[in-house]
Kinemage of the C-alpha trace (Angstrom):
@kinemage 1
@onewidth
@group {chain A} dominant
@subgroup {mainchain}
@vectorlist {calphas} color= white
{ca met a 1} P 131.497 -2.353 154.249
{ca lys a 2} L 128.601 -4.000 155.130
{ca tyr a 3} L 128.736 -2.221 158.551
{ca lys a 4} L 128.794 1.232 157.016
{ca ala a 5} L 125.917 0.055 154.577
{ca thr a 6} L 123.861 -0.839 157.461
{ca thr a 7} L 124.761 2.231 159.317
{ca thr a 8} L 123.664 4.316 156.398
{ca leu a 9} L 120.416 2.551 156.179
{ca val a 10} L 119.722 3.036 159.933
{ca ala a 11} L 120.698 6.628 159.472
{ca ile a 12} L 118.351 7.182 156.561
{ca ala a 13} L 115.463 4.935 158.305
{ca val a 14} L 115.626 6.985 161.515
{ca ile a 15} L 115.748 10.287 159.421
{ca leu a 16} L 112.610 9.119 157.443
{ca val a 17} L 110.767 8.208 160.736
{ca met a 18} L 111.442 11.351 162.100
{ca leu a 19} L 110.302 13.255 159.049
{ca val a 20} L 106.912 11.246 158.710
{ca ala a 21} L 106.492 11.946 162.591
{ca tyr a 22} L 106.851 15.692 162.025
{ca val a 23} L 104.557 15.631 159.168
{ca leu a 24} L 101.842 13.732 161.011
{ca gly a 25} L 102.254 16.069 163.945
{ca gly a 26} L 102.182 19.002 162.001
{ca tyr a 27} L 99.121 17.590 160.153
{ca asn a 28} L 97.415 16.774 163.339
{ca gly a 29} L 98.144 20.010 164.921
{ca leu a 30} L 96.485 21.872 161.848
{ca val a 31} L 93.466 19.312 162.083
{ca ala a 32} L 93.109 20.487 165.605
{ca ala a 33} L 93.564 24.306 164.902
{ca glu a 34} L 90.820 23.978 162.105
{ca glu a 35} L 88.536 22.127 164.296
{ca asp a 36} L 88.873 24.776 166.900
{ca val a 37} L 87.904 27.446 164.433
{ca asn a 38} L 85.020 25.357 163.157
{ca gly a 39} L 83.961 25.014 166.786
{ca lys a 40} L 84.002 28.515 167.327
{ca trp a 41} L 82.264 29.686 164.539
{ca ser a 42} L 79.818 27.061 165.623
{ca gln a 43} L 79.291 29.013 168.949
{ca val a 44} L 78.927 32.413 166.944
{ca glu a 45} L 76.169 31.034 164.753
{ca asn a 46} L 74.634 29.430 167.970
{ca gln a 47} L 74.541 32.618 169.757
{ca leu a 48} L 73.152 34.531 166.254
{ca gln a 49} L 70.544 31.933 166.262
{ca arg a 50} L 69.464 32.622 169.865
{ca arg a 51} L 69.122 36.137 168.683
{ca ala a 52} L 67.160 35.292 165.765
{ca asp a 53} L 64.812 33.186 168.028
{ca leu a 54} L 64.287 36.000 170.369
{ca ile a 55} L 63.501 38.592 167.782
{ca pro a 56} L 59.886 37.343 166.856
{ca asn a 57} L 58.858 37.604 170.453
{ca leu a 58} L 60.282 40.845 170.778
{ca val a 59} L 58.448 42.379 167.660
{ca glu a 60} L 55.082 40.802 168.782
{ca thr a 61} L 55.432 42.321 172.158
{ca val a 62} L 56.472 45.614 170.628
{ca lys a 63} L 53.533 45.352 168.002
{ca gly a 64} L 50.639 44.997 170.444
{ca tyr a 65} L 51.835 48.853 171.861
{ca ala a 66} L 53.056 50.436 168.317
{ca ala a 67} L 50.692 48.853 165.800
{ca his a 68} L 51.299 51.649 163.562
{ca glu a 69} L 55.196 51.381 163.191
{ca gln a 70} L 54.784 48.200 160.404
{ca glu a 71} L 57.869 49.459 158.372
{ca ile a 72} L 60.336 48.738 161.226
{ca phe a 73} L 58.576 45.359 162.104
{ca thr a 74} L 58.900 44.355 158.378
{ca glu a 75} L 62.647 45.225 158.157
{ca val a 76} L 63.655 43.346 161.433
{ca thr a 77} L 61.832 40.472 160.085
{ca arg a 78} L 63.720 40.590 156.700
{ca ala a 79} L 66.936 41.160 158.390
{ca arg a 80} L 66.369 38.295 160.645
{ca glu a 81} L 65.564 36.132 157.749
{ca lys a 82} L 68.635 37.103 155.691
{ca leu a 83} L 71.172 36.280 158.702
{ca ile a 84} L 69.311 32.876 159.142
{ca ser a 85} L 69.835 31.954 155.490
{ca ala a 86} L 73.615 33.381 155.306
{ca gly a 87} L 76.058 30.789 154.601
{ca ser a 88} L 79.672 32.089 154.711
{ca val a 89} L 81.305 34.123 157.343
{ca val a 90} L 81.192 37.128 155.438
{ca glu a 91} L 77.433 36.675 154.562
{ca lys a 92} L 76.840 36.268 158.206
{ca ala a 93} L 78.913 39.288 159.245
{ca gln a 94} L 76.742 41.526 156.697
{ca ala a 95} L 73.431 39.989 157.770
{ca glu a 96} L 74.278 40.284 161.321
{ca ala a 97} L 75.166 44.199 160.926
{ca glu a 98} L 71.773 44.681 159.220
{ca leu a 99} L 70.041 42.969 161.894
{ca ser a 100} L 71.506 45.054 164.570
{ca ser a 101} L 70.811 48.284 162.870
{ca ala a 102} L 67.090 47.161 162.379
{ca leu a 103} L 66.926 46.282 166.349
{ca ser a 104} L 68.386 49.458 166.974
{ca arg a 105} L 65.699 51.224 165.181
{ca leu a 106} L 63.105 49.117 166.808
{ca leu a 107} L 64.503 49.811 170.327
{ca ala a 108} L 64.520 53.275 169.681
{ca ile a 109} L 60.733 53.287 169.018
{ca val a 110} L 60.319 51.564 172.482
{ca glu a 111} L 61.317 55.151 174.120
{ca asn a 112} L 57.868 56.369 172.644
{ca tyr a 113} L 55.955 53.875 174.763
{ca pro a 114} L 56.425 53.870 178.396
{ca asn a 115} L 53.869 51.451 179.354
{ca leu a 116} L 55.731 49.060 176.780
{ca lys a 117} L 58.932 49.662 179.231
{ca ala a 118} L 56.966 48.774 182.165
{ca asp a 119} L 55.555 45.313 180.687
{ca ala a 120} L 57.072 42.343 182.319
{ca asn a 121} L 57.316 40.186 178.988
{ca phe a 122} L 59.203 42.938 177.117
{ca arg a 123} L 61.747 43.594 180.065
{ca gln a 124} L 62.376 39.808 180.156
{ca leu a 125} L 62.738 39.729 176.358
{ca ser a 126} L 64.920 42.670 176.525
{ca asp a 127} L 67.325 41.408 179.338
{ca glu a 128} L 67.625 38.288 177.399
{ca leu a 129} L 68.494 40.019 174.324
{ca val a 130} L 70.931 42.038 175.939
{ca gly a 131} L 72.596 38.880 177.487
{ca thr a 132} L 72.738 37.556 173.980
{ca glu a 133} L 74.469 40.479 172.685
{ca asn a 134} L 77.133 39.868 175.319
{ca arg a 135} L 77.239 36.068 174.354
{ca ile a 136} L 77.704 37.309 170.651
{ca ala a 137} L 80.489 39.585 171.454
{ca val a 138} L 82.400 37.014 173.551
{ca ala a 139} L 81.742 34.155 170.660
{ca arg a 140} L 82.693 36.464 167.954
{ca met a 141} L 86.007 37.463 169.656
{ca asp a 142} L 86.791 33.618 170.453
{ca tyr a 143} L 86.398 32.519 166.921
{ca asn a 144} L 88.620 35.455 165.646
{ca asn a 145} L 91.271 34.550 168.370
{ca ala a 146} L 90.830 30.943 166.918
{ca val a 147} L 91.104 32.205 163.109
{ca gln a 148} L 94.221 34.024 164.036
{ca arg a 149} L 95.894 31.024 165.856
{ca tyr a 150} L 94.818 29.230 162.945
{ca asn a 151} L 96.194 31.343 160.058
{ca ser a 152} L 99.330 32.138 161.937
{ca lys a 153} L 99.989 28.099 162.349
{ca ile a 154} L 99.474 27.709 158.427
{ca arg a 155} L 101.635 30.599 157.320
{ca ser a 156} L 104.617 29.662 159.841
{ca phe a 157} L 107.482 27.711 158.449
{ca pro a 158} L 107.805 24.685 158.013
{ca thr a 159} L 104.130 24.052 158.905
{ca val a 160} L 103.163 26.056 155.827
{ca ile a 161} L 104.577 23.395 153.361
{ca ile a 162} L 102.254 20.820 155.283
{ca ala a 163} L 99.660 23.036 154.928
{ca arg a 164} L 99.704 23.552 151.285
{ca leu a 165} L 100.326 19.995 150.547
{ca met a 166} L 97.324 19.009 152.660
{ca gly a 167} L 94.990 21.866 151.545
{ca phe a 168} L 94.681 23.939 154.764
{ca asp a 169} L 93.262 27.329 153.506
{ca lys a 170} L 93.196 30.670 155.344
{ca lys a 171} L 90.223 31.493 157.461
{ca glu a 172} L 88.178 34.646 157.281
{ca tyr a 173} L 87.803 36.766 160.154
{ca phe a 174} L 84.225 37.934 161.474
{ca lys a 175} L 84.266 41.463 160.475
{ca ala a 176} L 81.275 43.906 161.639
{ca glu a 177} L 80.125 46.213 159.056
{ca glu a 178} L 81.028 49.840 159.267
{ca gly a 179} L 78.701 51.467 161.948
{ca ala a 180} L 77.789 48.031 163.428
{ca lys a 181} L 80.913 47.692 165.767
{ca glu a 182} L 78.530 48.274 168.710
{ca ala a 183} L 75.741 46.133 169.816
{ca pro a 184} L 72.425 47.710 169.637
{ca lys a 185} L 71.826 49.955 172.846
{ca val a 186} L 68.985 48.635 174.749
{ca asp a 187} L 68.642 50.917 177.958
{ca phe a 188} L 65.125 51.111 179.428
{ca asp a 189} L 65.905 52.405 182.674
{ca lys a 190} L 66.351 56.027 181.815
{ca lys a 191} L 65.731 58.531 184.756
{ca gly a 192} L 62.344 60.001 184.682
{ca asp a 193} L 60.915 57.015 182.812
{ca gln a 194} L 59.946 54.850 185.811
């Protein structure tokens, strides 16, 4: 009788240890996935900040050639400030779309100023902007991939139980606004302009 009781207690202890190990492993996996999402979001913000830091220099360079285009300069500055102060993923996406739109209009103005397109400072800034736009696209893709993995993980059985008990919530994807799915086109090497 003692043997059966001991065997039963050992079996229960083994099951409890396995259950605790599974819960801890599941929790740690969720923490790692959530930190991956947070890290990827940080990279999106880093690249958005890089672009926001480039914009004042770009605007000042264009202002020297196109002083009468004040409305677009104000619009770009306002959109940049809105992006910097945005908090959530959704707010950042909306502000990023507004800034992309304003930048597109600013860069369209440049077409009217051939001397500006030839300016070395402007060309360097525009090259940096193109590179930054590419980095933003990659960072957004990496973030959305991490969100997809995380959201799948917290919805999969039996991890969903751990996720709900431990307060892991669904993360938002970075979604571009309608009409802002393309980076601003920066093309200063049109034939006939050189």
